[in-house]
C-alpha positions in Angstrom: -32.4 43.4 -20.0 -32.1 39.6 -19.5 -35.7 39.3 -18.3 -37.0 41.5 -21.2 -35.0 39.5 -23.8 -36.1 36.2 -22.2 -39.7 37.4 -22.4 -39.4 38.1 -26.2 -37.6 34.8 -26.9 -40.0 32.7 -24.9 -42.9 34.1 -26.8 -41.2 33.3 -30.1 -40.1 29.8 -29.3 -43.2 28.7 -27.4 -45.4 30.1 -30.2 -43.9 27.9 -32.9 -45.2 24.7 -31.3 -48.8 25.9 -31.2 -49.3 27.5 -34.6 -51.1 24.4 -36.1 -53.5 24.6 -33.1 -54.1 28.3 -33.6 -54.9 27.8 -37.3 -57.4 25.1 -36.5 -59.2 27.0 -33.7 -59.4 30.6 -34.9 -61.6 31.8 -37.7 -60.0 33.7 -40.5 -58.4 33.3 -43.9 -55.7 30.6 -44.1 -53.4 33.2 -45.7 -53.4 35.1 -42.4 -51.6 32.4 -40.5 -48.0 33.2 -41.8 -48.6 36.8 -40.7 -48.9 35.7 -37.1 -45.2 35.4 -37.3 -44.5 37.7 -40.3 -46.4 40.7 -38.9 -44.4 40.5 -35.7 -41.1 40.2 -37.7 -41.8 43.2 -39.9 -42.7 45.4 -37.0 -39.8 44.3 -34.9 -37.1 44.4 -37.6 -38.3 47.6 -39.3 -38.7 49.6 -36.1 -35.5 48.7 -34.3 -33.3 51.6 -35.7 -36.0 54.0 -34.7 -36.4 52.3 -31.3 -32.6 52.5 -30.7 -32.4 56.2 -31.5 -35.5 56.9 -29.3 -33.7 55.3 -26.4 -30.7 57.6 -26.9 -33.0 60.6 -27.2 -35.7 60.0 -24.6 -34.0 57.7 -22.2 -33.0 54.0 -22.4 -34.8 53.0 -19.2 -37.9 54.8 -20.2 -38.0 53.1 -23.6 -37.3 49.7 -22.1 -40.3 50.2 -19.8 -42.5 51.4 -22.6 -41.5 48.4 -24.7 -42.2 45.9 -21.9 -45.6 47.5 -21.3 -46.5 47.4 -25.0 -45.3 43.8 -25.2 -47.2 42.7 -22.2 -50.5 44.4 -23.1 -50.2 43.0 -26.6 -49.7 39.5 -25.2 -53.0 39.9 -23.3 -54.7 40.9 -26.5 -53.1 37.9 -28.3 -54.4 35.6 -25.6 -57.9 37.0 -26.0 -57.9 37.1 -29.8 -61.3 36.0 -31.2 -60.0 35.7 -34.8 -56.9 35.4 -36.9 -56.9 39.0 -38.2 -57.2 40.3 -34.6 -54.3 38.0 -33.5 -52.2 39.3 -36.4 -52.9 42.9 -35.4 -51.9 42.2 -31.8 -48.7 40.5 -32.9 -47.7 43.5 -34.9 -48.1 45.6 -31.7 -46.0 43.0 -29.9 -43.4 43.4 -32.5 -43.3 47.1 -31.8 -42.8 46.4 -28.1 -40.1 43.9 -28.8 -38.3 46.4 -31.1 -38.1 48.7 -28.1 -37.0 46.1 -25.5 -33.9 44.8 -27.3 -32.0 48.0 -28.4 -33.0 50.0 -25.3 -32.1 47.1 -23.0 -28.7 46.6 -24.6 -27.9 50.3 -24.6 -29.1 50.7 -21.0 -26.9 47.8 -19.8 -23.9 49.2 -21.7 -24.2 52.6 -20.1 -25.0 51.2 -16.6 -21.8 49.2 -16.3 -18.2 50.3 -16.2 -16.5 50.1 -19.6 -14.5 47.0 -18.7 -17.5 45.2 -17.3 -20.2 46.0 -19.9 -19.3 43.2 -22.3 -19.4 40.5 -19.6 -22.7 41.8 -18.2 -24.2 41.9 -21.7 -22.9 38.3 -22.4 -24.4 37.0 -19.1 -27.7 38.7 -19.9 -27.8 37.2 -23.4 -27.0 33.8 -21.9 -29.9 34.1 -19.3 -32.2 35.2 -22.1 -31.0 32.3 -24.2 -32.5 29.8 -21.7 -35.8 30.5 -23.6 -34.3 28.6 -26.5 -34.1 25.5 -24.3 -37.5 25.5 -22.6 -39.6 27.5 -25.1 -40.6 24.8 -27.6 -41.3 22.0 -25.1 -43.1 24.5 -22.9 -45.3 25.7 -25.7 -46.2 22.2 -26.7 -47.0 21.2 -23.1 -49.2 24.2 -22.6 -51.0 23.6 -25.9 -51.7 20.0 -24.9 -52.6 20.5 -21.2 -54.3 23.9 -21.3 -54.6 26.1 -24.5 -52.4 27.8 -27.0 -53.6 31.0 -25.3 -51.6 30.1 -22.2 -48.4 30.7 -24.2 -49.3 34.4 -24.4 -50.5 34.6 -20.8 -47.1 33.1 -19.8 -45.2 36.1 -21.1 -47.3 38.7 -19.2 -45.6 38.2 -15.8 -42.1 38.4 -17.5 -43.1 41.7 -19.1 -44.2 42.9 -15.7 -40.9 41.7 -14.1 -39.0 43.6 -16.8 -40.7 46.8 -15.8 -40.1 46.2 -12.1 -36.4 45.4 -12.6 -35.9 48.4 -14.8 -36.8 50.7 -11.8 -33.4 49.9 -10.3 -31.4 51.2 -13.2 -30.2 54.8 -13.5 -31.6 56.6 -16.6 -29.1 57.3 -19.4 -29.4 59.1 -22.7 -27.2 60.8 -25.3 -26.3 64.1 -23.8 -25.8 65.7 -27.2 -29.4 64.8 -28.2 -31.3 67.0 -25.9 -31.4 69.9 -28.3 -32.5 67.9 -31.3 -35.9 66.2 -32.1 -36.3 62.8 -33.7 -35.2 62.7 -37.3 -38.7 62.0 -38.7 -37.6 61.8 -42.4 -34.9 59.3 -41.5 -37.3 57.2 -39.4 -39.9 57.0 -42.1 -37.5 56.2 -44.9 -35.5 53.7 -42.8 -38.7 51.9 -41.7 -40.0 51.7 -45.3 -36.7 50.4 -46.7 -36.5 47.7 -44.0 -40.1 46.6 -44.5 -39.5 46.2 -48.3 -36.2 44.5 -47.7 -37.8 42.0 -45.4 -40.6 41.3 -47.9 -38.0 40.7 -50.7 -35.9 38.3 -48.5 -39.1 36.3 -47.8 -40.1 36.3 -51.5 -36.8 36.6 -53.4 -38.5 36.4 -56.8 -40.7 39.4 -56.1 -38.5 42.1 -57.4 -41.1 44.8 -56.6 -40.0 44.4 -53.0 -36.4 44.9 -54.0 -37.2 48.1 -55.9 -39.3 49.2 -52.9 -36.3 48.8 -50.7 -33.8 50.7 -52.9 -35.9 53.8 -53.3 -36.6 54.5 -49.6 -33.0 53.4 -48.9 -31.7 56.1 -51.2 -34.0 58.7 -49.7 -32.8 57.6 -46.3 -29.2 58.2 -47.1 -30.0 61.6 -48.5 -32.0 62.5 -45.5 -29.3 61.4 -43.1 -26.7 63.5 -44.9 -28.8 66.6 -44.5 -30.1 66.1 -41.0 -28.4 68.0 -38.2 -29.1 65.1 -35.8 -29.6 62.0 -38.0 -31.4 58.9 -36.9 -28.3 56.9 -37.9 -25.0 58.6 -38.2 -23.6 57.4 -41.5 -20.1 57.4 -40.0 -21.3 54.3 -38.2 -20.9 52.4 -41.5 -17.3 53.6 -41.8 -16.5 51.8 -38.6 -15.0 48.6 -40.1 -15.1 46.4 -36.9 -18.8 47.4 -36.4 -19.8 46.6 -39.9 -17.8 43.4 -40.0 -19.3 42.1 -36.7 -22.8 43.1 -37.8 -22.6 41.5 -41.2 -20.9 38.3 -39.8 -23.6 38.2 -37.1 -26.3 38.2 -39.8 -24.6 35.2 -41.5 -24.5 33.4 -38.2 -28.1 34.3 -37.5 -29.3 32.9 -40.8 -27.3 29.7 -40.2 -28.8 29.4 -36.7 -32.3 29.6 -38.1 -31.4 26.9 -40.7 -30.0 24.7 -37.9 -33.0 25.1 -35.6 -35.3 24.3 -38.5 -33.5 21.4 -40.3 -32.3 19.3 -37.4 -35.6 18.8 -35.6 -37.3 18.3 -38.9 -34.8 15.6 -39.9 -35.2 13.8 -36.6 -39.0 13.8 -37.0 -39.6 13.3 -40.7 -36.4 11.7 -41.7 -35.7 9.4 -38.8 -39.3 8.9 -37.5 -38.8 10.4 -34.0 -41.8 12.0 -32.2 -42.0 15.7 -31.6 -41.3 15.1 -27.9 -38.3 12.9 -28.6 -36.8 15.4 -31.1 -37.3 18.3 -28.7 -35.7 16.4 -25.8 -32.7 15.4 -28.0 -32.3 18.9 -29.3 -31.7 20.2 -25.7 -27.9 19.8 -26.1 -27.6 22.1 -29.2 -30.1 24.5 -27.6 -28.0 24.7 -24.4 -24.8 25.2 -26.5 -26.4 28.0 -28.3 -27.5 29.7 -25.0 -24.0 29.4 -23.5 -22.6 31.4 -26.5 -23.7 34.8 -25.0 -21.6 34.6 -21.8 -18.6 33.3 -23.7 -18.9 36.1 -26.2 -19.0 38.6 -23.3 -15.5 37.5 -22.3 -13.9 38.3 -25.6 -11.8 41.5 -25.7 -12.9 44.1 -28.3 -9.6 43.8 -30.2 -10.1 40.0 -30.5 -13.8 40.1 -31.5 -13.2 40.1 -35.3 -10.7 37.1 -35.3 -12.9 35.2 -32.9 -15.9 35.8 -35.1 -13.9 34.4 -38.1 -13.0 31.3 -36.0 -16.6 30.8 -35.0 -17.9 31.0 -38.5 -15.2 28.6 -39.7 -16.1 26.0 -37.0 -19.8 26.5 -37.6 -19.3 25.9 -41.4 -17.4 22.7 -40.8 -19.9 21.4 -38.3 -22.9 22.2 -40.4 -21.2 20.5 -43.4 -20.7 17.4 -41.2 -24.2 17.5 -39.9 -25.8 17.6 -43.3 -24.8 14.0 -44.1 -24.5 12.3 -40.7 -28.2 11.4 -40.4 -27.8 9.0 -43.3 -24.6 7.2 -41.9 -24.1 4.4 -39.4 -23.8 7.0 -36.6 -27.3 8.3 -37.5 -29.0 10.6 -35.1 -26.1 10.6 -32.6 -23.7 12.0 -35.1 -26.2 14.5 -36.3 -26.8 15.8 -32.8 -23.0 15.9 -32.0 -22.3 17.9 -35.1 -25.3 20.1 -34.5 -24.2 20.8 -30.9 -20.7 21.9 -32.2 -22.3 24.2 -34.8 -24.7 25.6 -32.2 -21.9 26.4 -29.8 -19.9 28.3 -32.5 -23.0 30.1 -33.8 -24.0 31.1 -30.2 -20.7 32.8 -29.7 -20.8 34.4 -33.1 -24.4 35.7 -32.4 -23.3 37.0 -29.0 -20.3 38.8 -30.5 -22.6 40.5 -33.0 -24.1 42.3 -30.0 -21.4 42.5 -27.3 -18.7 43.3 -29.9 -20.5 46.0 -31.7 -21.4 47.7 -28.4 -17.8 47.8 -27.5 -16.6 49.5 -30.7 -19.0 52.4 -30.8 -19.4 55.5 -28.6 -21.4 54.7 -25.4 -23.6 57.8 -25.8 -25.0 56.4 -29.1 -25.2 52.8 -28.0 -28.9 52.6 -28.6 -28.5 53.7 -32.2 -25.8 51.1 -32.8 -27.7 48.3 -31.2 -30.9 49.2 -33.1 -29.1 49.0 -36.4 -27.4 45.7 -35.5 -30.6 44.1 -34.2 -32.5 45.3 -37.3 -29.9 43.7 -39.6 -30.1 40.4 -37.7 -33.8 40.3 -37.6 -34.5 41.3 -41.3 -31.8 38.9 -42.7 -32.7 36.0 -40.5 -35.4 34.9 -42.9 -32.6 33.9 -45.3 -31.9 30.9 -43.0 -35.0 29.0 -44.2 -34.6 30.1 -47.8 -31.0 28.8 -47.8 -32.1 25.3 -46.7 -34.3 24.9 -49.7 -37.5 24.9 -47.7 -38.9 28.0 -49.2 -39.8 29.2 -45.8 -40.2 32.7 -44.6 -39.2 34.8 -41.8 -37.4 34.4 -38.6 -36.7 36.6 -35.7 -33.3 37.1 -34.0 -33.3 37.2 -30.4 -31.1 36.5 -27.5 -27.7 35.1 -27.4 -27.4 37.1 -30.5 -29.4 34.8 -32.8 -32.5 32.9 -32.2 -35.3 32.0 -34.6 -39.0 31.9 -35.0 -39.5 29.6 -37.9 -41.7 30.2 -40.9 -45.2 29.6 -39.6 -46.4 27.9 -42.7 -43.4 25.6 -43.1 -43.4 24.7 -39.4 -47.1 24.0 -39.3 -46.9 21.7 -42.2 -43.9 19.9 -40.9 -45.4 19.4 -37.5 -48.7 18.2 -38.9 -47.0 15.7 -41.2 -44.7 14.4 -38.4 -47.6 13.8 -36.1 -49.3 11.4 -38.6 -48.0 8.0 -37.7 -49.4 6.4 -40.8 -47.6 8.8 -43.2 -44.5 7.3 -44.9 -41.2 8.9 -43.9 -39.7 11.0 -46.7 -36.1 10.2 -47.8 -33.4 12.2 -46.2 -32.4 13.7 -49.5 -35.8 15.2 -49.9 -35.6 17.2 -46.6 -34.1 20.7 -46.4 -30.3 20.8 -46.4 -27.6 22.6 -44.5 -25.2 22.7 -47.4 -25.8 26.3 -48.4 -25.7 27.7 -44.7 -22.5 25.7 -44.2 -21.0 27.3 -47.3 -22.2 30.7 -46.3 -20.5 30.4 -42.9 -17.2 29.2 -44.6 -17.2 32.1 -47.1 -18.1 34.5 -44.3 -15.2 33.2 -42.2 -12.8 33.9 -45.1 -14.1 37.4 -45.6 -13.8 38.2 -41.9 -10.2 36.9 -41.8 -9.4 39.3 -44.7 -10.8 42.1 -42.6 -8.9 41.1 -39.6 -5.6 40.9 -41.6 -6.3 44.4 -43.0 -6.9 45.7 -39.5 -3.6 44.2 -38.3 -1.7 45.8 -41.1 -3.3 49.2 -40.4 -2.3 48.8 -36.8 1.3 48.3 -37.8 
């Protein structure tokens, strides 16, 4: 599971650094460039609930292997892409493979470990996968400069193969009650349609047609699930208060993580005049802190997951609020990086809890279904991170350690291009994207999670 998640994250993080090169080299309409990331995100986010349920029905190991094969083959096609439209199509296929890897891997690991050890094993796996957040951006930039942007995709192929090889050692597991029931096709179609429209609306909040498009299939989905003898998603899952709380709080943390990973390097480069290499090297500390969050989250008891989540959001909110103004003070970049590292540590634990905690509060036989819904929520809502900074950016993808981002391709490409032009005047810090709204979101989220925790304590009494 760790190797598979590392493969997915490495592809996302290393790709960000080469998008401007891809745009310059491949023929195709400029409007296709954002879909190199957006097509992947739509496929990954929309298909995760279906992927999670398929893992419960047909076998978690089998679906993990299928996902790794699809991801690896698609990476080869991306590396050989002759044009932008071809690359976008291959990235959509990669998104489908990634949608299988994460929920199936989480569910397989949950069922392969004893109940007491599953959380720690999942946390360690997320921590190992989170190493891609550390090496991905610099590795992508180095490959683009020394070889080609195509090398970024070739790099993921051996990791996909290693995922398949490692999966052979795991015992197969599935939902024993699912053998007599086929896949809920109506639920799969309506859920996928609703998530696609929701992702489109979150990327273009003013386009209310996307919102209407999300509500209609969403209503049909609820109706289909109430009638289905074996629903794609058991609606009782949404009556599980700890599960819903951890998933929603994880979405808040994921959006804040996307904002942090976008704003801080951009501030160092465009606001303080650092080079891309200097900013990437300095950002290693927050990246490592984010990766460590997975193992820490794995050591949190299920009963303490909600209070710890509240604490993490509160710390992240305070650190993000501090980071927003430190770049313009006497402490400058050092203060910004210290505050960012604190925020990243808290957000890393929160993102890890969104996965380890939710797996611990649901029935193990339907672990794939639960992880699929959680990962879909994290992936689809991650695009809010850039919107909340005021950048107007688009999508992002959640990944390991609970929350990792793939920035908006258009916003990232423009920021990298402008930062590489030594003759360009530096913009004022006040004109750069801000962390104020993500900080406020984390603080409000912490208060709401505290209220849920207090309610749970009163019920327990």
